[in-house]
N, C-alpha and C positions, 0 to 999 in steps of 0.2 A: 284603482282602489287604494284606500289607505291601509297601511299595516303598522302594527306596533311591535317592536322588538324589545325584549327585556335583557338587561345586562346585570348579572348578580356578581357582586364582589364580596368575598368573605375572607376574613383574616383567620387562617388556620394555624397561625404561629402562637407563640407563648408570650409575646410582648406587643404592645400597641404599635400599630403602623401610623406614622404621622405624615401629614401633607400628601395624601394619596391622590394622584391625578388619574382621572378616568376620561378616556376619549374613545370614540368609535368612528368607523369609516363605513359609508354606504357605497355599494357598487353603483355603476353608472345607470343601472336600470331603475334606481330610486332617487327621488328628490326628498331630502330631509326637510321636514316641516318644523319639528321642535323636539327638544329633549327635556325631560323632567327627571329629577332625581331625589334621592333620599338625603338631601342636605338641608336640614331645617334652617330657616331664616335666610337662605341665599336665593339669588335669582336663578331662573332656569338656565339651561345650558346655552352656550354660544354655538350657533350654526354657521359654518363657513360655506361659501359657494362651491367648494370642491367636494362636498359630501361629508365633511368632517364635523363631528359633534364633540364639543369639549365641555365637560361638566365642571361645576365649581369644585374646588379642592375640598376633600374631606380632611378636616384638621386632625382627627383622631379616630382610628378604627381599632377598637379593643379586641383582644383575643376572643375568637368565637363569634364576633359581631359580623353581620352581613348588611349590605346596602343594595337596593335594587334601583337601577336607572332605566328609564324608558325612552326609546327613540321612536318617534312617529315619522313615517315616510309615505309618500305617494309613489305608486308605480308610474313611470313615465315612458317606458318602452318594454316590449316583450323581450324575454331572454331567460337564461338560467342564472339567476342572481344568488350566489352563495357567499 
């Protein structure tokens, strides 16, 4: 079955965070299908064969601002995937 995982990144600081890189890794029990993110005007995430998802860089994340990224993956084997 397909599952979707949300990754939320928030700047709790007092100054803007620049060039924020977001990546996620899936355990072997999952095959990553795609990643989408809150990066307006950019392509979707890059999915590598080893289960790594790399999202486009967030140029500027202002104080208090949050972005949500989604990773979609298919279960490929039974197991305890955490």
